[in-house]
C-alpha positions as CSV (number, residue, x, y, z in Angstrom):
1,M,-179.5,-39.9,142.4
2,K,-176.2,-41.8,142.4
3,K,-177.2,-43.3,139.0
4,L,-177.8,-39.9,137.6
5,L,-174.5,-38.6,138.8
6,L,-172.7,-41.6,137.4
7,F,-174.4,-41.2,134.1
8,A,-173.6,-37.5,134.0
9,L,-169.9,-38.2,134.8
10,T,-169.8,-40.8,132.0
11,L,-171.2,-38.4,129.5
12,Y,-168.6,-35.8,130.6
13,V,-165.7,-38.2,130.2
14,V,-167.0,-39.3,126.8
15,S,-167.3,-35.7,125.7
16,L,-163.8,-34.9,126.8
17,H,-162.4,-37.9,124.8
18,S,-164.5,-36.8,121.8
19,V,-163.1,-33.2,121.9
20,A,-159.6,-34.5,122.4
21,A,-160.0,-36.8,119.4
22,Q,-161.2,-34.0,117.3
23,S,-158.4,-31.7,118.3
24,L,-155.7,-34.3,117.5
25,Q,-153.9,-33.5,114.2
26,P,-151.9,-35.9,112.1
27,L,-148.1,-35.4,112.3
28,T,-146.6,-33.2,109.7
29,G,-144.2,-34.8,107.2
30,K,-141.3,-33.1,108.9
31,D,-142.3,-34.4,112.3
32,S,-142.7,-37.9,110.9
33,V,-139.2,-37.7,109.5
34,N,-137.7,-36.6,112.8
35,I,-139.5,-39.3,114.8
36,L,-138.6,-42.1,112.3
37,L,-135.0,-41.0,112.1
38,G,-134.8,-40.8,115.9
39,F,-136.0,-44.3,116.3
40,S,-133.7,-45.5,113.5
41,K,-130.6,-44.0,115.2
42,K,-131.6,-45.7,118.5
43,I,-132.0,-49.2,117.2
44,Y,-129.6,-49.5,114.2
45,K,-126.8,-51.1,116.2
46,T,-129.0,-53.9,117.4
47,D,-131.6,-54.2,114.6
48,V,-130.3,-52.7,111.4
49,D,-133.0,-54.2,109.2
50,K,-135.8,-52.4,111.1
51,A,-133.7,-49.2,111.2
52,L,-133.3,-49.4,107.4
53,C,-137.1,-49.8,107.0
54,L,-137.8,-46.8,109.2
55,T,-135.3,-44.7,107.5
56,K,-136.7,-45.5,104.0
57,R,-140.1,-44.4,105.4
58,A,-138.5,-41.2,106.7
59,Y,-137.0,-40.6,103.2
60,R,-140.4,-41.0,101.6
61,H,-142.1,-38.7,104.1
62,A,-139.4,-36.1,103.5
63,Q,-140.0,-36.2,99.7
64,E,-143.7,-36.0,100.1
65,A,-143.3,-33.0,102.4
66,R,-140.7,-31.5,100.1
67,S,-138.4,-31.1,103.0
68,M,-134.8,-30.9,101.6
69,D,-133.3,-31.0,105.0
70,G,-135.3,-34.1,105.9
71,E,-134.4,-35.8,102.7
72,A,-130.8,-35.0,103.2
73,R,-130.7,-36.3,106.7
74,S,-132.6,-39.5,105.7
75,S,-130.1,-40.1,102.8
76,L,-127.2,-39.6,105.3
77,M,-128.7,-42.2,107.6
78,L,-129.3,-44.6,104.6
79,G,-125.6,-44.3,103.8
80,I,-124.8,-45.4,107.3
81,L,-127.3,-48.3,107.3
82,Y,-126.4,-49.6,103.8
83,K,-122.8,-49.7,105.0
84,E,-123.9,-51.8,108.0
85,V,-125.5,-54.4,105.8
86,N,-122.5,-54.4,103.5
87,N,-124.3,-52.8,100.5
88,Y,-121.5,-50.5,99.6
89,T,-122.8,-49.3,96.3
90,E,-126.1,-48.2,97.8
91,S,-124.3,-46.7,100.7
92,L,-122.1,-44.5,98.5
93,N,-125.1,-43.5,96.4
94,A,-127.0,-42.4,99.5
95,Y,-124.0,-40.5,100.8
96,Q,-123.6,-38.7,97.5
97,H,-127.2,-37.8,97.3
98,A,-127.1,-36.4,100.9
99,L,-123.9,-34.5,100.0
100,R,-125.6,-32.8,97.1
101,L,-128.6,-31.8,99.2
102,F,-126.5,-30.5,102.1
103,E,-124.5,-28.5,99.6
104,K,-127.7,-26.8,98.5
105,L,-128.5,-26.2,102.1
106,N,-125.0,-24.8,102.7
107,D,-124.7,-27.0,105.9
108,S,-120.9,-27.3,106.3
109,T,-121.2,-29.6,109.4
110,Q,-123.4,-32.2,107.6
111,I,-121.2,-31.9,104.4
112,G,-118.2,-32.8,106.6
113,L,-120.0,-35.7,108.2
114,T,-121.1,-37.0,104.9
115,Y,-117.6,-36.9,103.5
116,N,-116.4,-38.7,106.6
117,G,-119.0,-41.5,106.0
118,M,-117.9,-41.9,102.4
119,G,-114.3,-42.1,103.5
120,G,-115.3,-44.8,106.0
121,V,-116.8,-47.0,103.3
122,Y,-113.7,-46.7,101.1
123,L,-111.2,-47.4,104.0
124,F,-113.0,-50.0,106.2
125,N,-115.1,-51.8,103.6
126,L,-113.4,-51.4,100.2
127,N,-109.7,-51.1,101.3
128,H,-109.2,-48.1,99.0
129,V,-106.6,-45.8,100.6
130,T,-106.6,-43.1,98.0
131,W,-110.3,-42.3,98.0
132,S,-110.5,-42.6,101.8
133,A,-107.7,-40.1,102.2
134,Y,-109.4,-37.7,99.8
135,Y,-112.8,-37.9,101.6
136,F,-111.3,-37.8,105.1
137,G,-109.3,-34.8,104.1
138,K,-112.5,-33.0,102.8
139,A,-114.3,-33.9,106.1
140,R,-111.5,-32.6,108.2
141,A,-111.5,-29.3,106.2
142,Y,-115.2,-28.8,106.7
143,L,-115.2,-29.7,110.4
144,Q,-112.0,-28.0,111.3
145,H,-113.9,-25.3,113.3
146,D,-116.5,-27.8,114.7
147,S,-114.7,-29.2,117.7
148,V,-117.6,-31.5,118.5
149,N,-117.4,-33.4,115.3
150,L,-113.8,-32.8,114.3
151,A,-112.7,-35.9,116.2
152,L,-114.5,-38.2,113.7
153,P,-112.2,-37.5,110.7
154,L,-109.2,-37.2,112.9
155,T,-109.8,-40.7,114.2
156,N,-110.4,-42.1,110.7
157,L,-107.3,-40.4,109.4
158,G,-105.4,-42.0,112.3
159,S,-106.7,-45.4,111.1
160,L,-105.6,-44.6,107.6
161,K,-102.1,-43.7,108.8
162,L,-102.1,-46.9,110.9
163,R,-103.0,-49.0,107.8
164,T,-100.2,-47.4,105.8
165,G,-97.6,-48.0,108.6
166,K,-97.3,-44.4,109.8
167,L,-97.7,-45.3,113.5
168,D,-96.4,-42.1,115.1
169,E,-98.7,-39.9,112.9
170,A,-101.6,-42.2,113.6
171,L,-101.0,-42.0,117.4
172,A,-100.9,-38.2,117.3
173,L,-104.2,-38.1,115.4
174,Y,-105.8,-40.5,117.9
175,E,-104.6,-38.6,120.9
176,T,-105.9,-35.3,119.5
177,A,-109.3,-36.9,118.7
178,Y,-109.5,-38.5,122.2
179,S,-108.8,-35.1,123.9
180,L,-111.8,-33.6,122.0
181,Q,-114.0,-36.6,122.9
182,V,-113.1,-36.4,126.5
183,K,-113.9,-32.6,126.5
184,Y,-117.4,-33.3,125.3
185,N,-117.9,-36.6,127.2
186,D,-118.5,-38.4,123.9
187,L,-118.4,-42.0,125.3
188,P,-119.1,-44.0,122.1
189,R,-116.4,-42.2,120.2
190,M,-114.0,-42.4,123.2
191,S,-114.4,-46.1,123.1
192,T,-113.7,-46.3,119.4
193,T,-110.5,-44.2,119.8
194,L,-109.3,-46.3,122.8
195,N,-109.8,-49.4,120.7
196,N,-107.9,-47.9,117.8
197,I,-105.0,-46.9,120.1
198,A,-104.9,-50.5,121.4
199,T,-104.7,-51.8,117.8
200,L,-101.8,-49.4,117.1
201,L,-100.0,-50.7,120.2
202,D,-100.6,-54.3,118.9
203,S,-98.7,-53.2,115.8
204,K,-95.9,-52.0,118.0
205,K,-96.0,-55.4,119.8
206,E,-96.8,-53.6,123.1
207,Y,-99.5,-56.2,124.0
208,A,-99.6,-55.6,127.8
209,K,-100.3,-51.9,127.2
210,S,-102.8,-52.6,124.4
211,K,-104.8,-54.8,126.7
212,E,-105.2,-51.9,129.1
213,Y,-106.7,-49.8,126.3
214,Y,-109.0,-52.6,125.2
215,A,-110.2,-53.0,128.8
216,R,-111.0,-49.3,129.0
217,S,-112.9,-49.5,125.7
218,L,-114.8,-52.6,126.8
219,E,-115.8,-50.9,130.1
220,I,-117.4,-48.0,128.1
221,E,-119.1,-50.3,125.7
222,K,-120.7,-52.2,128.6
223,I,-121.9,-49.0,130.1
224,L,-123.5,-48.1,126.7
225,E,-124.9,-51.6,126.4
226,N,-123.7,-51.8,122.8
227,P,-123.4,-55.4,121.7
228,K,-121.6,-54.6,118.5
229,G,-119.0,-52.6,120.3
230,I,-118.6,-55.2,123.1
231,S,-118.1,-58.0,120.6
232,W,-115.6,-56.0,118.6
233,T,-113.5,-55.0,121.6
234,L,-113.5,-58.6,122.9
235,L,-112.0,-59.7,119.6
236,G,-109.3,-57.1,119.9
237,L,-108.6,-58.2,123.4
238,A,-108.5,-61.8,122.3
239,G,-105.9,-60.9,119.6
240,A,-103.7,-59.2,122.2
241,C,-103.9,-62.1,124.6
242,C,-103.1,-64.5,121.8
243,M,-100.0,-62.6,120.7
244,N,-99.0,-62.4,124.4
245,N,-99.2,-66.2,124.7
246,E,-102.3,-66.1,126.9
247,H,-104.2,-68.6,124.7
248,E,-106.8,-69.8,127.2
249,Q,-107.9,-66.3,127.9
250,A,-107.8,-65.4,124.2
251,E,-110.2,-68.3,123.4
252,V,-112.6,-67.2,126.2
253,H,-112.8,-63.7,124.7
254,V,-113.3,-65.0,121.2
255,R,-116.1,-67.4,122.3
256,E,-117.8,-64.6,124.2
257,A,-117.6,-62.3,121.2
258,M,-118.9,-65.0,118.9
259,G,-121.9,-65.6,121.2
260,I,-122.8,-61.9,121.2
261,A,-122.4,-61.7,117.4
262,K,-124.6,-64.7,116.9
263,K,-127.3,-63.5,119.3
264,Y,-127.6,-60.1,117.6
265,S,-127.0,-61.2,114.0
266,L,-123.7,-59.2,113.8
267,H,-122.5,-61.1,110.7
268,K,-119.3,-59.2,110.2
269,N,-118.3,-59.6,113.9
270,Y,-119.2,-63.3,113.7
271,I,-116.9,-63.8,110.6
272,H,-114.1,-62.0,112.4
273,A,-114.6,-64.2,115.4
274,L,-114.1,-67.3,113.2
275,Q,-111.1,-65.7,111.8
276,Y,-109.7,-65.0,115.3
277,L,-110.4,-68.6,116.3
278,A,-108.4,-69.7,113.2
279,Y,-105.5,-67.5,114.3
280,E,-105.7,-68.9,117.9
281,C,-105.8,-72.5,116.6
282,E,-102.9,-71.7,114.3
283,H,-100.8,-70.4,117.2
284,T,-101.6,-73.5,119.3
285,H,-100.7,-75.8,116.4
286,K,-104.3,-77.0,115.9
287,L,-104.0,-76.6,112.1
288,K,-107.0,-78.7,111.0
289,E,-109.3,-76.6,113.3
290,A,-107.6,-73.4,112.1
291,K,-108.3,-74.4,108.4
292,S,-111.9,-75.3,109.3
293,F,-112.6,-72.0,111.0
294,A,-111.0,-70.0,108.2
295,L,-113.1,-71.9,105.6
296,Q,-116.3,-71.2,107.5
297,A,-115.3,-67.5,107.7
298,S,-114.5,-67.4,104.0
299,S,-117.9,-69.0,103.1
300,L,-119.8,-66.5,105.2
301,A,-117.7,-63.6,103.8
302,D,-118.9,-64.7,100.3
303,K,-122.5,-64.8,101.5
304,H,-122.4,-61.3,103.1
305,N,-120.3,-59.7,100.3
306,L,-117.2,-58.9,102.5
307,S,-114.6,-58.9,99.8
308,H,-112.0,-57.2,101.9
309,V,-112.3,-60.0,104.6
310,K,-112.0,-62.6,101.8
311,G,-108.6,-61.1,100.9
312,E,-107.3,-61.6,104.4
313,L,-108.7,-65.1,104.6
314,Y,-107.0,-66.2,101.4
315,Q,-103.6,-65.3,102.9
316,Q,-104.5,-67.0,106.2
317,L,-105.6,-70.2,104.4
318,A,-102.5,-70.2,102.2
319,F,-100.3,-70.0,105.3
320,V,-102.2,-72.7,107.2
321,C,-102.2,-75.1,104.2
322,E,-98.5,-74.6,103.7
323,K,-97.9,-75.5,107.4
324,M,-100.1,-78.6,106.9
325,G,-98.0,-79.6,103.9
326,E,-100.9,-79.1,101.5
327,L,-98.8,-77.2,99.0
328,K,-101.2,-77.3,96.1
329,Q,-104.0,-75.8,98.1
330,A,-101.6,-73.3,99.6
331,L,-100.6,-72.2,96.1
332,H,-104.2,-71.9,95.1
333,Y,-105.0,-69.6,98.0
334,Q,-101.8,-67.6,97.5
335,Q,-102.8,-67.0,93.9
336,K,-106.3,-65.8,95.0
337,H,-104.7,-63.5,97.5
338,S,-102.4,-62.1,94.8
339,I,-105.3,-61.5,92.5
340,Y,-107.1,-59.7,95.3
341,K,-104.0,-57.5,96.0
342,D,-103.6,-56.8,92.3
343,S,-107.2,-55.6,92.1
344,L,-106.6,-53.3,95.0
345,A,-103.5,-51.9,93.4
346,E,-105.4,-51.3,90.1
347,A,-108.2,-49.6,92.0
348,E,-105.7,-47.4,93.8
349,R,-104.0,-46.4,90.5
350,K,-107.4,-45.4,89.0
351,A,-108.4,-43.6,92.2
352,A,-105.1,-41.7,92.2
353,D,-105.8,-40.5,88.6
354,E,-109.4,-39.5,89.5
355,V,-108.4,-37.7,92.7
356,A,-105.6,-35.9,90.8
357,E,-108.2,-34.8,88.2
358,L,-110.5,-33.5,91.0
359,K,-107.7,-31.5,92.5
360,D,-106.8,-30.0,89.2
361,K,-110.2,-28.4,88.9
362,P,-112.5,-26.6,91.3
363,A,-114.5,-28.9,93.6
364,L,-118.3,-28.8,93.8
365,A,-118.0,-28.2,97.5
366,S,-115.1,-26.5,99.1
367,A,-114.0,-26.2,102.7
368,P,-115.4,-23.4,104.8
369,G,-113.2,-20.6,106.0
370,A,-112.0,-19.9,109.4
371,T,-114.7,-17.5,110.5
372,N,-117.9,-18.4,108.8
373,D,-119.6,-20.6,106.1
374,Y,-118.8,-18.2,103.2
375,W,-116.1,-20.3,101.6
376,P,-118.4,-23.1,100.4
377,W,-120.3,-20.5,98.4
378,L,-117.1,-19.1,97.0
379,S,-115.8,-22.5,95.9
380,F,-119.1,-23.3,94.2
381,A,-119.0,-19.9,92.5
382,V,-115.6,-20.7,91.1
383,I,-116.9,-24.0,89.7
384,C,-120.0,-22.5,88.1
385,T,-118.1,-19.5,86.9
386,A,-116.0,-21.9,84.9
387,S,-119.2,-23.2,83.4
388,I,-121.6,-20.5,82.2
389,G,-119.7,-19.0,79.3
390,F,-119.0,-21.3,76.4
391,I,-122.5,-22.7,75.6
392,F,-124.1,-19.7,74.0
393,L,-121.3,-19.1,71.4
394,R,-122.0,-22.3,69.5
395,K,-125.7,-22.6,69.3
396,A,-126.1,-22.3,65.5
397,K,-124.8,-25.7,64.7
398,H,-127.1,-28.5,63.4
399,P,-128.4,-30.9,66.0
400,H,-128.1,-34.6,66.0
401,Q,-129.3,-37.4,68.3
402,T,-127.4,-38.1,71.5
403,E,-127.5,-41.3,73.5
404,I,-128.2,-40.8,77.2
405,T,-128.3,-43.1,80.2
406,E,-130.4,-42.3,83.3
407,V,-128.6,-41.4,86.5
408,P,-129.5,-39.6,89.8
409,G,-129.5,-35.8,89.7
410,T,-126.8,-33.5,90.9
411,P,-128.4,-30.3,92.4
412,V,-126.2,-27.2,92.7
413,D,-125.7,-24.8,95.6
414,E,-128.0,-21.9,96.0
415,T,-126.6,-18.4,96.5
416,P,-129.2,-15.8,97.6
417,S,-129.0,-12.4,95.9
418,P,-131.5,-9.9,94.4
419,A,-132.9,-11.0,91.1
420,I,-132.7,-9.1,87.8
421,D,-135.0,-10.6,85.1
422,I,-133.2,-11.2,81.8
423,P,-135.2,-11.4,78.6
424,I,-135.0,-14.8,77.0
425,P,-135.0,-14.3,73.2
426,S,-137.6,-16.4,71.2
427,Q,-136.7,-18.4,68.1
428,P,-136.1,-16.2,65.1
429,E,-138.5,-16.2,62.2
430,N,-137.6,-18.1,59.1
431,N,-136.4,-15.6,56.5
432,G,-135.1,-18.1,54.0
433,Q,-132.1,-19.1,56.2
434,A,-131.6,-22.6,57.5
435,T,-133.2,-22.9,60.9
436,L,-133.4,-25.7,63.4
437,P,-136.6,-27.8,63.5
438,D,-139.1,-26.8,66.1
439,R,-138.9,-30.2,67.8
440,V,-135.6,-32.0,68.3
441,H,-135.5,-35.3,70.1
442,L,-132.8,-37.3,71.7
443,E,-132.5,-41.1,72.0
444,V,-131.9,-42.0,75.7
445,I,-131.6,-45.1,77.8
446,N,-133.6,-45.5,81.0
447,G,-134.1,-48.5,83.3
448,Q,-136.4,-50.2,80.9
449,G,-134.5,-49.7,77.7
450,M,-134.4,-47.1,74.9
451,K,-136.5,-43.9,75.1
452,I,-137.0,-40.7,73.1
453,I,-137.1,-37.4,74.9
454,N,-137.7,-33.9,73.6
455,L,-134.6,-31.6,73.6
456,D,-136.8,-28.8,74.9
457,N,-137.3,-30.8,78.1
458,I,-133.6,-30.7,79.0
459,Q,-132.9,-27.8,81.4
460,W,-129.1,-28.2,81.4
461,F,-126.2,-30.5,80.9
462,Q,-123.5,-30.9,83.5
463,K,-120.2,-32.7,83.9
464,D,-119.7,-34.7,87.1
465,G,-116.3,-36.3,87.4
466,K,-115.9,-38.3,84.3
467,S,-119.6,-38.6,83.4
468,Y,-121.9,-36.1,81.7
469,H,-125.6,-35.6,82.7
470,A,-128.7,-34.1,81.2
471,F,-131.2,-32.7,83.7
472,T,-134.9,-32.6,83.1
473,E,-138.0,-32.1,85.3
474,K,-138.8,-35.8,85.2
475,G,-135.4,-37.3,85.6
476,N,-131.7,-37.1,85.0
477,Y,-129.8,-39.0,82.3
478,R,-126.2,-39.8,81.6
479,V,-124.9,-38.5,78.3
480,R,-122.2,-40.4,76.5
481,Q,-120.9,-37.4,74.6
482,N,-118.5,-35.0,76.3
483,M,-119.2,-31.3,76.8
484,T,-117.4,-30.3,73.6
485,E,-119.4,-32.7,71.5
486,L,-122.6,-31.6,73.1
487,E,-121.8,-28.0,72.6
488,E,-121.1,-28.6,68.9
489,S,-124.3,-30.6,68.3
490,L,-126.8,-28.6,70.4
491,P,-128.8,-25.8,68.7
492,R,-127.0,-22.6,69.3
493,G,-130.2,-20.7,69.4
494,R,-131.3,-22.5,72.6
495,F,-128.2,-23.7,74.5
496,F,-125.1,-21.9,75.8
497,R,-122.0,-23.3,77.5
498,I,-121.6,-21.1,80.6
499,N,-118.3,-22.8,81.7
500,R,-116.2,-25.9,81.4
501,T,-118.8,-28.1,83.1
502,V,-122.2,-26.7,82.4
503,I,-124.4,-26.1,79.3
504,I,-127.8,-24.5,80.0
505,N,-131.1,-24.3,78.1
506,M,-131.8,-20.5,77.8
507,D,-135.6,-21.2,78.0
508,A,-135.0,-22.9,81.4
509,M,-133.1,-19.8,82.8
510,N,-135.1,-17.5,85.1
511,N,-132.9,-14.5,85.9
512,Y,-129.4,-13.4,86.9
513,S,-127.9,-11.0,89.4
514,F,-124.6,-9.7,90.4
515,W,-122.7,-11.6,93.1
516,E,-119.1,-10.5,93.7
517,N,-115.7,-10.2,92.2
518,H,-117.0,-9.7,88.6
519,K,-119.2,-12.8,88.9
520,Y,-123.0,-13.2,88.5
521,I,-125.5,-15.8,89.6
522,I,-127.8,-17.4,87.0
523,R,-131.0,-19.0,88.4
524,M,-132.8,-21.8,86.6
525,K,-136.6,-22.4,86.6
526,D,-136.5,-25.8,88.1
527,E,-138.2,-26.5,91.5
528,Q,-134.9,-26.3,93.4
529,K,-134.1,-23.0,91.7
530,T,-130.7,-24.3,90.9
531,E,-128.0,-21.6,90.6
532,F,-124.8,-21.4,88.6
533,T,-122.1,-18.7,88.6
534,I,-120.9,-16.9,85.5
535,S,-118.0,-14.5,85.0
536,R,-118.7,-11.0,83.7
537,N,-117.0,-11.7,80.4
538,R,-119.0,-14.9,79.8
539,L,-122.2,-13.0,80.6
540,R,-121.3,-10.4,78.1
541,E,-120.6,-13.0,75.5
542,M,-123.9,-14.7,76.3
543,K,-125.8,-11.4,75.7
544,E,-124.0,-10.8,72.5
545,S,-124.7,-14.3,71.3
546,F,-128.4,-13.8,71.9
547,N,-128.5,-10.2,70.7
548,V,-129.5,-8.9,74.2
549,F,-129.1,-5.1,74.2
550,E,-128.4,-3.1,77.4
551,H,-129.6,0.4,78.0
């Protein structure tokens, strides 16, 4: 009897497992993205390589699930992680892709956070003041009514002011940010701001006071068990001790920071620890050791692509070599430092011109208003209104081949409104007049070399900064001709310049509808249903150009 009961119980348990197994469903793409990004955010400070792998998987899942939000959040995380591994080009590319997607989603908070991340790359990794100021300003504008996240750009703007010697302005920004962080008990960011205030006090040579702020920051980092933050704060504390002539304590802090950096493969922290050891040895007149540590740091900075650290080390090595009487080497490093400073100055000059050009024209994404998220739509409308008018007036010109280079796409904001179908005129019959050939091809350049694409496959051309892009279903390409040259060469019967920055293929247009203030929305037929705005006058010119009659 007991055997029968045991057998029956076993069958029951097996059946339950079978039913449970049959009822389990695989995770959706969206759920997979959320889980992978959640893990990535938890581990990236201690295992950035694994976090990068998880985030790339999340990005692929988001694309497969056609989740624009998931793809945008994955791209934002990729921007953060590529910055952590010192791949600044990929970091900025990921941030820019995230920005375009968040603009389509009209998510002002995420747009602000993305701008903040881009500014961080330019300030803390590339030493570009102009671009960082521009992006932090955009982030602040987008987050001005988001008190939870506003502290981020305020803190970074404070660091920008600190770097440019405006200490009082920097302190005011730090204190405002810290009050917001305390309000929401944001411990990680509180620690960062305390560390920044301590650095500012170092600049004022108030070392005793700065040590108090470093100690408060270190306490928080230990509560959070954040090895990167602990190591970084210890280095700051070591610098304050060194400048306050507490050299033994300074070396203790540096050695501890170096041990943590080595244990967790925090390469940038380890390099800075070597740099701090060189400073400490320099202050205690151990010049050979100072030079050795600085050379080790320089070699590792080369290996890990930390060009901004290299610039600092050139100056440090020049100073040490001069004190050692090695004047030839000192001159060599001083020349390298001068070249580095000149390259920064040239980059700043170019950045100033580019930022001025951006400010002279409507931005693709504008800051939201005080009460709602309406203003990003309005700013985008201003951009696109400038674009939809001029293409259709010049479509009768003869085509010629255009060289194009492949680049990532630039989606445009969506603005919901009721649709009105517009008839798209077909090609006119040949009545003895000169007509364009049925098939016109363009010579383009992709990753493998030259390629020929059909002009019919191009949905629109768009200017982005100083570059020009052709958008197709299969990819996006850079066009070497400017908008005026494109307008003159494209067949007038198919393409129309809707504003200063956009030329559309009429066959790729779906419909249009009234928006506001004498402006209309034009919707394209691509998967993202990209939208542009057009002024009433340009719409009328477009209709006249294509012989569209109104009842």
